[in-house]
C-alpha positions as CSV (number, residue, x, y, z in Angstrom):
1,M,101.3,61.3,95.1
2,T,99.3,63.7,92.9
3,W,97.4,62.4,90.0
4,N,99.3,62.7,86.7
5,F,97.7,62.2,83.4
6,K,100.8,61.2,81.5
7,R,101.7,58.7,84.1
8,E,98.2,57.2,84.0
9,L,98.2,57.1,80.2
10,A,101.5,55.2,80.3
11,K,99.9,52.6,82.6
12,I,97.0,52.2,80.1
13,D,99.5,51.8,77.2
14,N,101.2,49.0,79.2
15,E,97.8,47.3,79.6
16,I,96.8,47.7,76.0
17,A,100.2,46.2,74.9
18,K,99.2,42.9,76.8
19,I,95.9,42.5,74.9
20,K,95.8,40.2,71.9
21,P,94.6,42.5,69.1
22,P,91.3,41.4,67.5
23,K,91.7,39.4,64.3
24,E,89.0,41.5,62.6
25,K,90.2,45.1,62.6
26,R,87.1,46.5,60.9
27,A,84.3,47.7,63.1
28,D,81.3,50.0,63.3
29,A,80.8,52.3,66.3
30,V,77.7,53.7,68.0
31,F,78.2,56.4,70.6
32,E,75.7,57.2,73.3
33,G,74.8,60.8,74.2
34,G,75.8,62.2,77.5
35,G,76.6,66.0,77.2
36,V,79.9,66.8,79.1
37,K,80.5,63.2,79.7
38,G,81.4,62.7,76.1
39,I,85.1,62.9,76.8
40,G,84.8,59.4,78.2
41,L,83.9,58.2,74.8
42,A,87.2,59.6,73.5
43,G,89.0,57.6,76.1
44,A,87.5,54.3,75.0
45,L,88.3,55.3,71.4
46,Y,91.9,55.7,72.4
47,T,92.2,52.0,73.5
48,A,90.4,50.8,70.3
49,E,92.7,52.8,68.1
50,K,95.8,51.4,69.9
51,L,94.5,47.9,69.1
52,G,94.3,48.8,65.5
53,I,90.5,49.0,65.1
54,Q,89.6,50.7,61.8
55,W,86.1,52.4,61.9
56,Q,83.8,51.8,58.9
57,N,80.5,53.3,59.9
58,V,79.9,55.5,62.9
59,A,76.7,56.8,64.5
60,G,75.7,58.8,67.6
61,T,73.1,60.7,69.4
62,S,73.6,64.2,71.0
63,A,77.2,64.3,72.5
64,G,77.7,60.9,70.8
65,A,76.9,62.5,67.5
66,I,79.6,65.1,68.1
67,V,82.2,62.4,68.7
68,A,80.9,60.3,65.8
69,S,81.2,63.3,63.4
70,F,84.8,63.9,64.4
71,V,85.7,60.2,64.0
72,A,84.1,60.2,60.5
73,A,86.0,63.4,59.6
74,G,89.3,61.7,60.5
75,Y,90.1,63.0,64.0
76,T,91.9,60.6,66.3
77,A,90.9,59.9,69.9
78,N,93.7,62.1,71.1
79,D,92.6,64.9,68.8
80,I,89.0,64.6,70.2
81,R,90.3,64.6,73.7
82,Q,92.2,67.9,73.0
83,I,89.2,69.4,71.3
84,L,86.9,68.6,74.2
85,Q,89.5,69.6,76.8
86,D,90.1,72.9,75.1
87,L,86.4,73.5,74.7
88,E,85.1,76.5,76.7
89,L,82.2,74.6,78.2
90,K,80.5,77.6,79.7
91,K,80.2,79.2,76.3
92,I,77.9,76.2,75.3
93,K,75.2,78.0,77.4
94,D,74.9,80.8,74.9
95,K,72.0,83.2,75.6
96,G,70.1,85.4,73.2
97,P,68.8,88.9,74.0
98,E,65.5,87.6,75.3
99,D,67.3,85.3,77.8
100,K,69.0,88.3,79.5
101,I,65.7,90.0,80.5
102,P,65.8,90.3,84.3
103,L,63.6,87.8,86.3
104,I,61.5,86.5,83.3
105,G,64.3,85.9,80.7
106,I,64.4,82.1,81.1
107,A,60.6,81.7,81.1
108,F,60.2,84.1,78.2
109,S,62.8,82.1,76.2
110,L,61.2,78.8,77.0
111,I,57.8,80.1,75.8
112,T,58.9,82.0,72.7
113,Q,62.0,80.0,71.6
114,L,61.2,76.6,73.2
115,G,64.7,76.5,74.8
116,I,66.9,78.5,77.1
117,Y,70.2,78.4,75.2
118,E,70.8,79.2,71.5
119,G,73.1,76.3,70.5
120,N,75.0,78.5,68.0
121,Y,78.4,78.4,69.7
122,I,78.7,74.6,69.6
123,E,77.3,74.3,66.0
124,N,79.7,76.9,64.7
125,L,82.6,75.2,66.6
126,I,81.8,71.8,65.1
127,R,81.4,73.4,61.6
128,D,84.8,75.0,61.9
129,L,86.5,71.8,63.2
130,L,85.0,69.7,60.4
131,A,86.0,72.3,57.8
132,E,89.6,71.8,58.9
133,K,89.4,68.2,57.7
134,G,87.6,69.4,54.4
135,K,84.2,68.0,55.6
136,H,81.2,70.3,55.2
137,S,78.2,68.3,54.0
138,F,77.4,64.6,53.9
139,K,78.6,64.2,50.4
140,D,82.0,64.7,52.0
141,L,81.4,61.5,54.1
142,L,80.4,59.1,51.3
143,Y,81.4,55.5,52.2
144,E,84.1,54.3,49.8
145,G,82.5,52.0,47.2
146,S,79.0,52.7,48.5
147,D,76.0,51.7,46.4
148,K,74.0,54.9,45.7
149,D,70.8,52.8,46.1
150,D,71.7,51.6,49.5
151,A,70.9,54.7,51.7
152,K,71.6,52.8,54.9
153,F,75.4,52.4,54.2
154,R,75.9,55.3,51.8
155,Y,77.5,57.6,54.4
156,K,80.2,57.0,57.0
157,L,78.2,58.9,59.6
158,R,74.6,58.5,60.9
159,V,73.1,61.0,63.3
160,I,70.0,60.5,65.3
161,T,67.4,63.2,66.0
162,A,63.7,63.3,66.9
163,E,61.2,65.3,64.9
164,V,58.5,66.2,67.4
165,T,55.9,67.5,65.0
166,N,55.2,64.1,63.7
167,G,56.7,62.1,66.6
168,E,59.3,60.4,64.5
169,M,62.9,59.2,65.0
170,V,65.0,60.6,62.1
171,V,68.3,59.1,61.0
172,L,70.4,61.7,59.2
173,P,71.3,62.3,56.5
174,Q,69.1,59.9,54.6
175,D,65.8,60.7,56.3
176,I,66.2,64.4,55.7
177,A,64.9,63.7,52.1
178,N,61.4,63.4,53.8
179,Y,61.7,67.1,54.6
180,R,62.5,68.4,51.1
181,E,66.3,68.6,51.8
182,K,69.0,66.8,49.8
183,P,70.9,64.3,52.0
184,D,74.2,64.8,50.1
185,D,74.0,68.6,50.6
186,F,72.9,68.7,54.2
187,P,75.4,70.3,56.6
188,I,77.0,67.9,59.0
189,A,77.2,70.5,61.8
190,K,73.5,71.2,61.4
191,A,72.7,67.5,61.7
192,V,74.8,67.3,64.9
193,R,73.1,70.5,66.3
194,M,69.7,68.9,65.7
195,S,70.7,65.7,67.6
196,M,72.0,67.6,70.6
197,S,68.9,69.9,71.1
198,I,68.0,68.9,74.6
199,P,64.4,70.0,74.9
200,G,64.0,73.0,77.2
201,F,67.8,73.4,77.4
202,F,68.7,74.2,73.8
203,E,66.3,75.8,71.3
204,P,65.2,73.2,68.8
205,V,66.1,73.3,65.2
206,K,63.3,74.1,62.8
207,L,62.9,73.2,59.2
208,G,59.7,74.8,57.9
209,K,57.0,73.5,60.3
210,N,59.1,70.6,61.5
211,I,60.8,70.8,64.9
212,F,63.9,68.7,65.7
213,V,65.2,67.9,69.1
214,D,67.7,65.7,70.9
215,G,67.7,62.2,69.3
216,G,67.9,60.7,72.8
217,M,64.2,61.4,73.1
218,L,63.6,58.3,71.0
219,S,67.0,56.5,71.0
220,N,70.0,57.7,72.9
221,F,71.9,54.5,72.2
222,P,71.0,53.0,68.8
223,V,73.5,50.2,68.9
224,W,71.3,48.2,66.6
225,L,71.5,50.7,63.7
226,F,74.0,48.9,61.5
227,D,72.6,45.4,62.2
228,T,71.5,43.3,59.2
229,D,69.8,39.9,59.0
230,D,73.0,38.3,57.8
231,V,76.0,37.2,59.8
232,P,78.1,40.4,60.1
233,E,81.4,40.7,58.4
234,W,82.7,42.8,61.2
235,P,81.3,43.9,64.7
236,T,79.4,46.9,65.9
237,F,80.8,48.2,69.2
238,G,78.6,50.3,71.5
239,F,80.1,53.0,73.6
240,R,77.8,53.7,76.6
241,L,78.2,56.2,79.5
242,V,77.0,54.9,82.8
243,D,77.1,56.0,86.5
244,D,79.8,54.2,88.5
245,K,77.3,52.4,90.7
246,E,75.0,51.4,87.8
247,I,77.0,48.5,86.6
248,Q,76.1,45.2,88.4
249,E,76.1,41.8,86.9
250,G,75.6,43.1,83.3
251,R,72.5,45.2,84.3
252,V,72.1,48.9,84.8
253,R,70.7,50.0,88.1
254,K,68.1,52.7,88.4
255,R,69.5,56.2,88.4
256,Q,68.6,59.0,90.8
257,N,68.0,62.5,89.5
258,K,69.0,65.5,91.6
259,I,66.3,68.1,91.2
260,K,67.2,71.5,92.4
261,G,65.2,73.7,90.1
262,P,63.0,73.9,87.0
263,V,65.9,73.1,84.6
264,D,66.9,70.0,86.6
265,Y,63.3,69.0,86.6
266,I,63.0,69.2,82.8
267,L,66.3,67.4,82.3
268,A,65.2,64.6,84.8
269,L,62.0,64.1,82.7
270,I,64.1,63.8,79.5
271,F,66.7,61.4,81.0
272,T,63.9,59.2,82.4
273,M,62.3,59.0,78.9
274,V,65.7,58.3,77.3
275,E,66.8,55.5,79.6
276,A,63.4,53.9,79.7
277,H,63.5,53.5,75.9
278,D,67.0,52.2,75.5
279,K,66.9,49.8,78.4
280,Y,64.3,47.9,76.5
281,Y,66.9,47.3,73.8
282,M,69.8,46.5,76.0
283,R,69.4,42.7,76.0
284,T,72.3,40.3,76.4
285,H,73.7,40.4,72.9
286,N,73.9,44.2,73.1
287,Y,75.6,44.2,76.5
288,K,78.1,41.7,75.0
289,R,79.3,44.2,72.4
290,T,79.0,47.4,74.5
291,I,81.8,49.2,76.3
292,M,80.4,50.4,79.6
293,I,82.1,53.7,80.6
294,P,81.9,54.8,84.2
295,T,81.3,58.6,84.3
296,L,82.7,59.3,87.8
297,G,79.6,61.1,89.0
298,I,79.8,63.7,86.3
299,R,76.4,64.9,84.9
300,A,75.6,65.7,81.3
301,T,75.2,69.4,82.1
302,D,78.2,69.8,84.4
303,Y,79.8,72.6,82.2
304,D,82.1,73.9,85.0
305,I,84.1,70.7,85.6
306,K,87.8,71.1,86.0
307,K,90.4,70.0,83.4
308,E,91.6,67.2,85.8
309,R,88.1,65.8,86.1
310,Q,87.9,65.7,82.2
311,L,91.2,63.9,81.9
312,K,90.1,61.4,84.6
313,L,86.9,60.8,82.6
314,F,89.0,60.2,79.5
315,M,91.0,57.6,81.5
316,S,87.8,56.0,82.7
317,G,86.8,55.4,79.1
318,A,90.3,54.0,78.2
319,K,90.2,51.6,81.2
320,A,86.7,50.5,80.4
321,A,87.7,49.6,76.8
322,V,90.8,47.7,78.1
323,K,88.5,45.6,80.2
324,F,86.1,45.1,77.3
325,F,88.8,44.0,74.7
326,K,90.5,41.6,77.1
327,Q,87.4,39.4,76.8
328,W,86.0,40.3,73.3
329,D,85.9,37.5,70.8
330,F,84.1,38.2,67.6
331,E,83.8,34.6,66.5
332,E,82.3,33.6,69.8
333,Y,79.9,36.5,69.5
334,K,78.7,35.4,66.1
335,M,78.3,31.8,67.1
336,K,76.2,32.7,70.1
337,Y,74.2,35.6,68.9
338,R,74.2,35.9,65.1
339,G,73.8,32.3,64.0
340,S,77.0,31.6,62.1
């Protein structure tokens, strides 16, 4: 029997119907970066939405920032699946005139532009999709009833990027004030573009003398972002993308990078740095609130994957969330980890 998305989705809906919905419907969400693998995040969102989860604050890095921005703007999991499914992935690798110079184009672009691809296609696409929901700058994502003096919770969306000139992690939009920009007026699509600027792969975003790259360089999975010292009123759920063979007894196995050329080498260096940092923070209480999504062997830069593989990755996220919510207990989590 051939694989059929509608049939598999009906099975998932059946499984979701058997789960006792969480008493506390409010929740924050933090999405890990992962390039093309981001459609798995949409699958996990699908299950959460079916259980009635209502997102309060959302955050993400790189591809996770893309998903988070869509959630904050009001797109549903099915909307996001369709957007990512319809996305012409190969167009993400948009080249400028200097990239097309025979033999030396890539090297020339790396030296002069600090990246191979422009990043304009994906930024423009995100801008257009957010505009369809009436969202342009961060003032369109103010959290209802937010205290203007509490920058941490003023906006529904937080995006992580890394500023390499000073070696700092930057949480947008509030930290953009340090670079002579107004957080309220800063374009959402520009913030997401800054977060997804994989060094060497995409050209970085420059503001004056400051250079911004993929937030995963400093934190690809900032599940701690919405934590406070008090007992939380609602949970924060982490959405993490992991290789199928990496999950074992609540720990993540060491990954192996396939290096077939200079671009693979650069990406391997970056992923090594990213994972080494976030593994430090993935302690027991963070595993407890994290949905681990198997990525079916798909790599972040597999821009030529077929539609069926994308849909299978969506289903992988949905199944992972079903498994997670079957055992999730917010009261138990608070008693054990947050001192209630």
